[in-house]
N, C-alpha and C positions, 0 to 999 in steps of 0.2 A: 225848218230851223236846224242849224248844225250845232251839235253840242261838242264841247271839248271833252275828250274821253281818255286822254293819257295822263294819269296821275303819277307823279314821281314819289318814290318811297326810299327813305334812307334808314337803314338798320344799324344800330350800334350794339356791339356785343361786349360782354365782360366775361372773361375766362370761357369763351366760346358759347356762352349762354346769351340769348337775346335779352337785352336790357332796356333799350329805348328805341322807339320807332317814330319817325316823322313822316306823315302822309300829306303831300302837298297838292292842294286843289289847283287845277290848271287855270291859267288866265291868258288874255291876249298878249300882254307884255309882262314878263316876269324876270326879276333878277334874284338870284340866290347866291349866298356865300356860305360855304360849308367847309369844315376842316377834316383832314385825315381820310380822304377817300381811298387811300391805300389800305385802310383797315375796314372802313364802313361799307358794307354791301349796299348797293343801290340798284334800282330797277324801276320799271314802269308797270302799272296795272291798267288794263284796258276796260274802261267803263265802270259805272257805279256798282254793278253786280259783283265784279271782281274785287272791288274795294271792300264791299260788305263781307264777302267771303274771307278776305284776308283779315279783316278785323275780328271775325269769329275765331280764326286760327290763332292770332296773337293773344286774344283774350283767354283762350284755353291754355296758353303757355304761362299764364299768370300776370300778364300785363294789363294794367287798368287804364281806362281813358282819363286824360287829364287836360284841363284847359291850358292853352299856351301861356296865358298870363300867370299861371301858377308854377311854371317851370323855372327852376333855378339850378345852380351848379351841382347841387347834391341830389336832385331829383333822379329817381331810378324806377325801373320796372313799370314803365308807362308807354302808352302810345298816344299820339296827339294828331289832330287834323288841323292843318294850317289853311284857313279859309282864304279864298281868292279875293275877298272883299276888304281885306285888311292887310297891314304890314306887320311882320313879326321879327323881333330881334332877340334871339335866344342864345344861350352860351355856345351851342354847337352849330347852329344854323340861323341864318337871317334870310327872310323872304320878303321882297318888296314888289308890290303889284301896281303901285300908284305912279307909273312912269308914263305920263301923258302930256305934260305941259312944258313950254319954254325951251330952254337950252337942251334939256334931256331928250326931248322929242327930236331935235335937230341931230343930236349925237346918234340916237338910235337909227335915224334914217341913213346917216352916213356909214353905219356898220354894215349895211347891204345884206341884211339877213333874208330879205325877200329874194334877192338875186342868188344868194347861196342856196336857198331852199329849192328854187326852180332848177338851178344847175345840177343839184344832186338828185332831185326827185324825178326829173324829166328825162335824164340820160340813162341808157342801159349800161353804159360802160364807165361812167364818171364816178369817182370816189371808190372807197374800199369798204367792205363789210365783213363781218365775222359772225359765225354761228354762236360764239360766246356772248356777244353783246346784242346782236340783232339790231344794228342801226347802220346807216350808210353815212360815210363821213370822209372829210379830209383832215389830216393832222400833220403838224410839223413840231419840231422841238429837238432837244438834246437827247441823243440816244446813249445806250450803254456802251456802244463801241467807242473806244477812245484812241487818241493819237498824240504823239509828242510834238506839240506845236510851240516852238520857242517864242512866237509872237504873242502867245496868251500867257502862259506861266512857264518861264524857262526852267527846264529840268523836270517837268511834270507831264504826265498823261492827262489830257483833258477830254471831256466828252465832245463828240462831233455833232454839229447841227445837221439834221437830215437834209438831204439834197434832192430827194425824189421828186419834189414839185418845183424845183428851180428851172426846169426846162418846159414846164407846162403853162399854157395860156391862162392868165388870170382874169379878173373881172373887168379890168380896164386895159386899154391899148398900151402896149409896151410895158405891161406889168405881168410878172410871173404869178403863178398860183401862190407861191410862198409869200411874195410881196403883198398880194391881196389879203391873205390871212393875217399878216403882220399889221397891215393898215386897219383892218377891222378890230384887231386886238388892242391897238393903240387907242381907238375910240372907246372900246369897252372900259379901258382903264380911266379914261376921262369921265365916263359915266359913273364909275365907282367914286371918283373924286367929288363929283357933283352930289352923289348920295351921301357921302361922308359929311359934306358941308351942310346939306339940307337937314340931316337928322343928327348932326353933331356926334358922329360916331368916332370911336378911338381906334379904328382899324389901322394897323401898321403893316400892311401886306406888301411884299416884294419891294422893300424899301432900302435894301443894303446897296449902297452906291458902288462899292467894289464889285460885288456880284453882278450888278447890272452892266458895269463897264467890261467885265471879263467875258460875260456870256450874252445876255439878252440883247442889249442895244448894240453890242459889237456885231452880232449876227445880222441885225437889221441894217446897220450902217454899211456893212460889207456888200449888201444887196441893193444899196441905194434907195432905201425906203424913206420917204419924206417923214420928218420928225422921228427918225429912227432912234434917237436918244431917249424917246419916251416909251419905247417898247420894253416891257419889264418881265414878261412871262417867259418861262423856260420851255413851256409847251403850250400849243394852241390847237384846238380842234373845232370843227363845225360839222354838225351832223343833223340828219333828219330821221324822224320816225313818223309812222302813220302810213297812209296809202300812197304807193308809188305808181308810176305810169305803167309799169309792167304787171300790175295787178297784185303785187305782193304787199302785205301789210306787215310793217315792222314795229315792234316795241321792245324796249330794253329788257334783257334778261338779267337776273341777279349776277353781279360781278363786283370785283374791286379793281381799282386802278393801281396795280402793283408798283408801277414805275413813277407814280406821283411823288412830290416832295414830302419830306418827313420833318424838316427842321422848322422851328417856330418862325412864323411869318411866310414860310414857303410850303407849309402843309395845307395851304388854303386853295380852294377852288372857287373862282369867279365864274358864274354861269348866267347867261342871258338868253331867254327864249322868247319866241313869238309863234303864233299860229297863223298860218296863211291858207287861203282857199286856192285850190288847184283845179283847173278845168282841163282835164285830160281828154284828148280825142278818143271817142269811143265810149266814154263814160256818160251815163244819163244825167248824173247830178255832180255838182262840184263836191270835192272832198277836202278834208283838212290834213295838213301836215304840220308837225311841230319842228321848228328849226332852232337849234341851240348852239350858241357859241361859248366855248369854254377856254379859260386861261388858268394856268396852274404852274406849280413848281415841278421839278424833275429830280428823282432820286440820284441819277448820275452826277448832277451838279452838286447836290448836297454832299454826296460822298467825296467829290473832288475838293470842295471847300473844307470839309472836315480834315482831309489829308493835308491840305495846304496849311491849316492851322497847326497841325502836328509837325509838319515839315519845317515851318518857320520857327516853331519853338525849339526844335532840335538844332536847326542851323544857328539860331541865336545863341544857344548854349555852347555850340562849338566855337563860334566867333568870340564869345566871352572868354572861353578857355584859352583861345589863341591870344587874346589881348592880355590875359593875366599870366601867361607863360611864354613870353616872347623868346626866351632862351631855347625853348624846345624847337623852335622853327629856324634857329641859326645853325646851319651845318657848315662849320669852319674847320680848318686844319688844327685848331687848338684841341680838338677831340683826339688827335693822334699823338699828342705830345705827352711824354712820360717823365716822371721824376721819382727819385728815391729808390731806384732799383727794381720797381715792380715791372712785371711783364704783361700785365693785363689790368683792366679796370672795368667795373660795371657802372653804368650811369642810368639816370632816369630816361625812359624811352623817349627818343626824339619823335617829333611829329611825323617825319617822313620815314617810311619803312625801309628805305634804301640803306639807312644806317644799320638797322637790324640785319638786313641781308648781307651786308658787306663782309662780315666774318666768314660766312659760308662761301661767298664768291672767292674770297682770298684763299680759303682752304682748298677749294676745288682747283683754282689756278695753280696753287703750289703742288697739288697732286699731279696736275698736268705736266709740270716741269719734271717731277720725279719719275713719271711713268710714260713719258713721250706722248702725252695727250691721249691716253688709252681710254676709250669710252666705257669699257667694262668696269674699270676702277672708279670712273666718274659716277656711273649709275649706282654702284655699290655704296659709295660715300653719300650720295644724295638720298638713297633709301634710308640711311641711318638717321636722317633728320627726324624721322617719325618715332624714333626710340628714345630720344632724350630731349627734355625741355630746356636744357642748358646749352647755349651756343658754345660756351667754353668747353663744357664736357664733350660735346660733339667734336670740336676742333682738336683738343688734346688727344681724345680717344682715336680719332681718325689718323692723326699724325703718328701715334704709337703703332697703330695697325699697319700703316704704310711702311714704317721702318722694319716691321717684324713679319710681314706677310709671307715672305718666301714665295711660294706658288699657290697660296691659299686665297680663298675669297676674303676680301677685306671685311665684310660684314661678320663673318664667323670669328675672325681674329679680334675685331673690335668687341664683340659680345663677350668672348671668353676673357678678355683683358678687363673690361669694366666690371663684370660680375666677380672676378677674382679679387680685384683691388678694392671695389666699393660695395659689393653685394648686389648691385643691380646695374642695368644699362643706363638708367635715367639719372645718373649722378652728375654733379657739377654745380658750381655756384652761378649766380646771375641768371635765374630762370626767366625765360621770356614768355612762356606759355606753359600749359600743363599737357601732359600726355597720359594716355591710359592704355596699358598693355597687360597681357596675362603674364603668368610666371614663366611661360615657355612659348616657343614658336616651332612648329614643325619645319624641318628642312625643306620639304617640298613646297611649303607656303612661301618661304624665302625665295627659292629659285624660280617658282612660278611668278612671283611678284617682279623679279628682275627681268624676266623674259617679257612680261606684260608691259613693263616700263619701256623697254626697247620698242615694242609694238605701238604703244601709245605715241611715242615721239615720232615714229614713222608715219602713223596715221595723221598726225598734226601737219606733216609736210605736204599731204595730198588732200586732206579734208579741212576746209576753212570753217570750222565750227568749234571755237574755244570752249563753249559751254558743254558740248558733247564730249570734248576731250576730258574736261574735269569730271564729268559724270562717269566716264569709263575709268579714269585714273583712280577714283575713289570707290570703285566697286570691289567686290571680293576677288581673290585670285581666280576662283572658279569662273567668274564672270568677266575676266579680262582686266582686273584692277590689281591694286597693291594691298597686301595684308596690313591691317591696322591703320590705314591712312584715311582720315576723314576729310571733310571739305576744307577746313582751315589749313591743315598741314599740306593737303594736296595743292591748294593755292600757293602756299609758300614754296613748295618744291618746284612747281612750274615756273614761278616767278624767278627763283634763283637760276634755273636752267636758261631763262630768257637772257640773263646777263652773260651767259656763255654762248649765246647765239644758237642754242639748240631749239629755241622757239623765237618767233617774232615778238618784239616788244609789245605789240598790240594784244597778243594772247594773254600776256600778264595782266593788262588792264581789263580785257573782256571777261575774264573769269572771276574778277574780284566781286565779291558780294559777302554779306554777313552770314557766316555759316551757322546752321541751326545748332550745332554742338557747342556753341560758345556762350559765355555769360553775356557778351555784348548783345546777342540775339534776344535773350530773355529780358535784358534791360530795355531794349527797344520795344519789345512787346508790352512791357509795363508802362511805356510812354504812349501807347496807343497804336503802334505799328503792328497790326494783327496778321496781315496776309503777306505771303511771299512776294506778290506783285508790289506791295507797298514797300517791302524791304529793298527791292531793287530800285524803286522810285526814289526813296529817301537818299539812297546812295548817289543816284544821278543828280538829285536836287542839290546836294552839297557840292558835288563835282562842279556843276555848272556855275553855281553862285560863288564858289571860292576859287574857281579856275585851276582845279587840280585833277589828277587822274583818279580812277576808281580805287586803285590800290591805296593811295594816300587818304582818300575820303573815308574808306573803311577803317583805316588806322586812326583817323581823327575821332570817329565814333568810339572806337575801343578805348582810347586813352582818356577822352573827355568823360565818358560814362564811368570808367573805372575810377577816375578822380572824384567825380560827382558822388558816387556811391561809397567812396572811401574803402575800396576793396582791401581786404586783408592780404590778398596776393600781390606782392611787390614785384612787378615785372621790371626787368632791366635789359638795356642794350649792353652788349659786350664789345670792348675794343681791345685788341691784342697789339703788342709792340710790333712795329714794322708793317702793319697792314695798311691798306688804302681805304678810302671811302668811295664806293662805286655808285654811279647814277647814270641815267640816260640823258644825253644832250644831243639834240638833232637826230634822234633815233640811233645814236651810237653810244657804246658803253664808255664812260669816262671815269678815270681814276684820279682822285685828289690825294696828293702826297702830303707828308708831314710838313714840308715847307710851304704848303699852300698851292703849289703848282699843280696843273692838271694836264693829263695826257689821255689820248684815246687808246683804248685797249684793242690791240689788233685781234681780228678773228683768228681762231685756231683751227687747225685741221684735226679734229677729233675723229678717232677711228678705233675699231675693235682689233684685237690680236697683236698689239704692240708690246705686250708683256706676256710672260709665260704663266700658264696655269697648270696645276697638278692634273695628270691624265684623267680625263673624264669629268673635269670640273669646269670646263669652259662653257658656261651656261648660255652664252650668246651665240654659239654655233648652231646651225640648222640641225634639227634632229635630236637636240638635247631633250632627254626624257626626265620629267619630274616625278611621275607617279611611282617610279621604282625607288625613289629616295626614301630612306628610313632614318629615324632618329629625330631628336628634338634639340633645340638650342635653349638652354636655361637662361632666362632674361633677368631673374631675380631670385635671391636666396632669402629675401625678407618676407615675413608674413604680412600679407596685405589686409588692411582693415575694410577695404571697399573700393569701388571704382566710381569716380565721379563722371557723370554724363555731360556736365556742362563745364567747359574749360575756357579760360580767358585766352 
């Protein structure tokens, strides 16, 4: 007589201490439903002697034996043996052994566990095994690897369904191994439905229609599986333990299923097992193997759906903000009209960041007219964007420095003028963001930054990697970057340069993301966007669903969340008399004039050496040395109370 000798054990811990243990007596047909296998250690014990030894062990740990009928949701510090002669429905686990009659028997036969067992146990090469688990199995499901599939969720990375068994022969003719596993899993779900009806159970597992359509039954339908719309599991496995044809005896070692689902209704494992006799050639007696089919949720899918809920909430907030503030999305020539003798005005930030950039583009183009499109002056003025939060302060300070530079570096003239007139470089009305700088800057930091800016622009012309460009741009001068320039300001400087055709317009969009140094970043974190990968994804999600580029999508976040939080920082866009509004149309720079007319801005031939510099001050020339530079540039005479790390 052959005895069933592989007992399943499920351990539940509380604060790492063993709290509850379920020991399952094996039977010919057995269905079990258990939750949170990602947390609960499970394994097999071989034979009654091993079971008795294990019981002694847990008893010494303070666990007392309890009858299954006495277990409730508050029961703790116990072990229990679930007998094969009865069915048990407990808070954490249900085990059903009475699967022998009628429809259920037909379903069980269609699941083909006999064929799966023989396929796995009789072949030396079939299936995969691991030293951690010590079983031999096939498995399919959604993996942690993700891809951006617009046919699933536009704008989001979604988990990929494994393809390793799509090219392998299945149980039936013209059926791949993946299709066969899906077909067996569909029948197991039908078995679950039969059990629910028979025992009047309130199980609500794998029942989210959107999740099914996005993932499980979509994967089945794509492969042409019959009744694919009934496939609900995000992962499926079939495995064997016991005696294999190669003489090896396998039984499950203690492990957790780390990638199983975590969310309610998807933290469930449906398992169905049978024992079958195997008659191996060369064996004197038949042996038993245990074949188990499992269907479960997957953590990558849970994570994706959690992000989707957050993404939709944020997108809906942005859309509501758009509907409630239509004037912010109307970029018309009325913004350029002035009355009453004023030369500038500050307005509530427009939805499109091109309005904010326009004053900088205007200023740099005017500098080009004044200095014969000299690149040295252009880069010096661009560097100054990092020193003042006020576009008007930047514009007026740069224009003063341009008129009074002589043969000096524009940055030095600007700094000396602003500190003398206002006490600091960061003066001016209509602040658009915040900056954080020290009381002074060493001259060699300034000149090294300008040289590095030149190198970065040159690098961008030969290396097609906008993200790497921004990383280099925002490094320290010693590491090839610009002094005092963080991610947000670096993005803005590169964006403004793209209007002057020093970069491709795509570079402007490719580098756009939510900078860590901003209040917007912290606001998104508070809404559940915890990882940098999710920060990038939410940006793409809004881009795709609103039909805008990354630069504008990032700006929508900023303004929507600033309004939502009712930030005390009142950001402004600045318009000066006589400027235009610049934007990209058909990948060309277009200028809107005061009369509403538009014209394309012709590309300019920017170059170094078109204006004179004081002897030894032409930083852009080869061989210019910064290490020998001495002295500091005073940036502020005011006593600082502290420096904020988080800036709008």
